[in-house]
C-alpha positions in Angstrom: 7.5 109.9 65.8 8.4 112.3 68.3 4.7 113.6 68.9 3.8 109.7 69.7 6.3 109.3 71.5 5.5 112.5 73.5 1.9 111.6 73.2 2.7 107.9 74.8 4.8 109.2 77.4 2.2 111.6 78.7 -0.4 108.4 79.1 2.2 106.6 81.0 2.7 109.2 83.0 -0.5 110.1 84.4 -1.2 106.5 85.2 2.3 106.4 87.2 0.9 110.0 88.9 -2.4 108.4 89.9 -0.6 105.6 91.1 -2.3 103.2 88.7 1.5 101.8 87.6 4.8 101.8 89.4 7.5 103.4 88.1 9.0 100.0 87.3 5.5 99.1 85.4 5.9 102.5 83.3 9.9 102.3 82.5 9.0 98.6 81.0 6.0 100.1 79.3 8.2 102.9 77.5 11.1 100.3 77.3 13.7 102.2 79.6 15.5 101.5 82.7 13.7 103.3 85.8 16.5 105.7 86.3 15.8 106.6 82.6 11.9 107.2 83.4 12.4 109.1 86.5 15.1 111.8 84.5 12.5 111.8 81.6 9.6 112.8 84.9 11.8 115.4 86.1 12.1 116.8 82.7 8.5 116.9 81.8 7.3 118.3 85.3 9.5 121.3 84.6 9.3 122.1 80.6 6.5 119.7 79.9 6.4 118.0 76.5 9.3 120.2 75.2 11.3 118.4 78.1 11.2 115.2 76.3 12.3 116.7 72.8 15.4 115.0 71.8 17.6 117.5 71.0 20.0 115.1 69.1 17.9 115.2 66.6 18.3 118.7 65.0 22.2 118.1 64.8 24.0 116.6 61.8 26.5 113.8 62.5 30.0 114.8 62.9 30.5 112.0 60.2 27.5 112.6 57.9 28.5 112.5 54.3 28.3 115.9 52.7 25.2 115.8 50.0 27.6 116.1 46.8 29.6 112.9 47.8 26.5 111.1 48.3 24.8 112.6 44.8 28.7 111.5 43.3 28.2 108.2 44.1 24.7 107.2 42.9 25.8 109.0 39.7 28.9 107.1 39.1 26.8 103.8 40.1 23.7 104.8 37.9 25.6 106.0 34.8 28.8 103.2 34.7 27.5 100.6 37.1 24.0 100.4 36.7 24.2 96.2 36.4 27.0 95.9 39.0 26.5 94.1 42.5 26.8 96.4 45.7 30.1 94.3 46.4 31.3 94.2 42.6 30.7 98.1 42.5 32.2 99.0 45.9 35.2 97.2 44.9 35.1 99.6 41.6 34.5 102.9 43.5 37.4 102.1 45.7 39.8 101.0 43.2 38.8 103.5 40.3 36.7 106.3 42.1 38.8 107.6 44.9 36.1 106.0 47.4 37.2 106.2 51.0 33.4 105.5 52.9 32.9 101.8 54.3 30.8 99.0 52.1 28.1 99.1 54.9 27.9 102.9 54.3 27.8 102.2 50.1 25.2 99.6 50.6 22.6 101.8 52.8 23.2 104.8 50.4 22.3 102.9 47.0 19.5 100.7 49.0 17.9 103.7 50.2 17.9 105.8 46.6 16.3 103.0 45.3 19.0 101.9 42.5 19.6 98.6 44.0 17.1 96.2 46.1 17.2 95.2 49.3 17.8 90.9 49.6 16.7 88.6 51.9 18.8 86.8 54.2 20.4 83.5 52.7 18.8 80.3 54.1 21.3 77.9 56.2 24.3 76.4 53.6 25.5 73.1 53.8 28.7 72.2 55.8 31.2 73.1 53.4 34.3 70.6 53.0 37.0 71.3 54.6 40.0 72.8 52.5 43.2 71.1 51.7 45.5 73.0 54.2 48.5 73.4 51.2 48.9 75.2 48.0 49.1 72.4 45.1 47.8 69.5 47.0 44.4 69.4 45.1 43.8 71.6 42.2 40.4 72.3 40.5 39.6 72.1 36.7 36.1 72.9 35.7 34.7 74.8 32.4 31.6 76.9 32.0 29.8 77.7 28.9 28.3 81.0 28.9 27.4 84.1 27.1 30.6 85.8 28.1 29.6 88.9 25.5 26.4 89.3 23.9 25.1 86.8 21.7 28.2 84.4 21.5 29.0 81.8 24.0 32.5 80.6 25.0 33.8 78.1 27.1 35.7 79.4 30.3 38.5 77.2 31.5 39.6 77.8 35.1 42.1 75.9 36.9 42.1 77.0 40.6 43.8 75.6 44.3 41.6 73.9 46.7 43.7 75.8 49.4 43.5 79.3 48.7 40.9 79.9 45.7 44.0 81.2 43.5 43.1 81.5 40.1 46.5 79.9 38.2 45.1 79.4 35.0 42.0 81.2 33.2 41.2 81.3 29.5 38.2 81.0 26.6 37.4 78.4 24.0 35.2 77.8 21.9 34.4 74.4 23.0 35.9 72.5 26.2 38.1 69.3 25.7 41.3 67.6 25.9 43.3 70.4 24.1 41.6 72.5 26.8 42.0 70.7 29.6 45.6 70.0 29.3 46.4 73.5 28.2 45.3 74.6 31.7 47.3 72.2 33.2 50.6 73.2 31.4 50.1 76.7 32.3 50.1 75.7 36.2 53.2 73.8 36.1 55.1 76.1 33.8 54.6 78.7 36.8 54.1 76.5 39.5 55.2 73.4 39.2 53.5 69.8 39.4 51.3 69.2 42.2 49.5 66.4 43.8 45.4 65.8 42.8 43.5 67.3 40.4 39.2 67.5 40.9 37.3 67.5 38.3 33.8 66.4 36.5 33.4 63.6 34.6 33.3 64.8 31.0 34.4 62.7 28.5 38.0 64.6 28.3 38.9 63.6 31.7 36.9 59.8 32.6 35.4 57.1 30.6 32.3 56.1 31.7 30.2 53.0 30.7 27.0 54.2 30.9 25.3 57.6 31.7 25.2 58.3 35.5 27.6 55.3 36.4 30.9 55.4 38.0 34.1 56.2 36.1 36.1 53.4 35.0 39.1 53.8 36.4 41.5 51.2 34.6 40.3 52.3 31.0 41.8 56.2 31.4 41.5 58.7 28.6 44.1 60.7 27.0 44.6 63.2 29.6 43.9 60.7 32.4 47.0 58.4 31.1 48.8 61.8 30.8 48.5 62.5 34.1 49.2 59.3 35.6 52.3 59.8 33.7 52.8 62.8 35.4 52.0 61.3 39.3 48.8 63.3 39.2 45.9 61.8 40.7 43.1 62.5 39.8 39.2 62.4 41.5 36.0 62.7 39.6 33.2 64.6 41.2 29.5 62.9 41.2 27.7 66.4 41.3 27.6 69.6 41.4 27.3 70.2 44.9 30.7 68.0 45.5 32.5 70.4 43.0 30.7 73.5 45.8 34.1 75.2 45.3 34.5 75.8 42.0 30.5 76.2 41.4 30.5 79.2 43.8 33.5 80.5 41.3 31.7 80.3 38.8 29.0 81.8 39.7 30.8 84.9 40.5 32.6 84.6 37.7 29.3 84.7 35.4 28.5 87.7 37.8 31.5 90.1 37.1 33.5 88.9 34.0 30.5 89.4 32.0 30.4 93.2 33.5 34.5 93.8 33.2 34.1 92.5 29.5 31.3 94.9 28.6 32.8 98.0 30.6 35.9 97.0 28.5 34.1 97.0 25.2 35.7 93.4 24.6 33.8 91.2 22.4 36.2 89.0 20.5 37.8 85.8 22.0 41.4 87.4 21.9 40.3 90.3 23.2 38.7 88.4 26.4 41.8 86.2 27.3 44.5 89.1 27.1 42.3 91.1 29.5 42.5 87.8 31.5 46.0 87.4 31.6 46.8 90.9 31.9 44.4 92.4 34.3 41.5 90.3 35.7 43.0 86.9 37.0 45.1 89.3 39.3 42.6 91.5 40.3 40.1 88.8 41.2 42.9 86.3 43.4 43.6 89.7 45.4 39.8 90.0 46.2 39.1 86.3 46.3 41.9 84.7 47.5 42.1 83.0 51.2 45.0 82.2 53.9 45.9 78.3 53.2 45.7 76.6 56.5 49.2 75.9 56.4 52.7 77.8 55.3 54.2 76.3 52.5 53.4 74.5 49.3 53.0 71.0 48.1 54.1 72.0 44.1 57.3 70.3 43.6 
């Protein structure tokens, strides 16, 4: 590359000497300022091609990582976290392996080594609905059926806050239904108090829907709906996955991270998985993904 640069400069320099180019034109072609071009000319006239050599290429950057550190990073990823995303691995590397480098440095090392692929830039996303300003104003509850452990499907029931994305309740059940919905609400009320609004899909345990695809019947409530009315909790039905964008994005992250965490800890039973959620995962997940609410305070009572 340096050789190509010197050949190109020699060609432009010759044309400039022969008055076929002005200094401004020569500098523009080379992509440098006119003063830089004149300085390069003086170096070239004094030392010929050697005057153009960038001596910085022979120096090691003062903040360059030792080779042993790079090898250790790549080995840890390849042997323990090969299926993790870069961000997920970075969180583990910082927390469990005394990592001290930036996320960008870790990403570059993994991508340059070929252990991970470079991703294409995402397209423009539709505008997100503004969050509620206070915790407790609106909660999302939803379930996700997935192979959380190999060859076994469970439903993960999550109740989270719209204001700050905090997960208040998360547990596995064999099948989502009225009991799991009640249990999620119960855990929230016991730990934080009554909240104002619950945003859900149109599952039959939440709402009665006269015909497929039609609006819910807010006058003919389910057992769960009647209980929410007695508690003074307003229910809002979502009519598409896009309408539940915040909880849908949360589940995409959970389906990636939680599956790998369960495998990493050799968890294969539903009881062990729920214990792991309660004692480890939820708190760590909230630390990483909670955001500051717009206003100080709480709408819980």
